[in-house]
N, C-alpha and C positions, 0 to 999 in steps of 0.2 A: 504492499501502500505506502509505503513511502517514498518507493521508484516513483509513485504513478503522480502524485504530493509535487517532488520535484519536478520532473517531468511540467506541470501544469506549471507551475511556477516560473521555470522557465522561460514557455511562450506567452508567459503573460507581463512578467519584469520591465521588459522594453516599454509598453503602455500606459501599467500604473508603477511607475519603479518613482512614485509622489510619497509612495503609501510603505511608511517607516518597516511595517509589522512583515512587511513580505519581503524584504533581503533580512530581517532575521530571522525568519522562518523556515527561509531557505538557506542561510551560511548554517542553520542548527540542524537539518537532514541532512546535507550533507559532511557538515563534524560526524555523525549521527553512522553514516553510511560508511565512514573513512572516503570520501571523494576528492581525495587531497586537493590533483591537479585543478575539478572542476568551484575547489572552495577557489584556490589561487588565483582564476579566474576571476567568482564572482568578489574579490578584493579588491579588485583591479577595476570593476564595472561600479561596483560604492561609490569608491574612489574620486567616480569621474557623472557620477548622476545627480540628480537633482538633490539631495539629500549628501551631498558630498561635506555640505559643513556640519552637522550634523552626527554626522560616521564618520566620518575620513577616521579620526582613531583608530575607531572597529575596522575599518579596513584595514590597515596595517598590523592590527592586532590577530585578522585573520589572516592574511599573507602569515605572517609568523607564524603559525600553528599549522597552515598546511605546508609547510618543510619541517 
């Protein structure tokens, strides 16, 4: 079920990237599934998102976790 959630969020983050909880949920799912490369990519996208001023520190944290 988590795989479907990740897929759904992947498809919708571009359109609804202004919703903070979508980013947080996607990051949590990727961490649980240990999909480190995707988590690293998400962290880069997060730092370029409309929420970058609010969540850029979290983006750097996620990138460190992914390595």
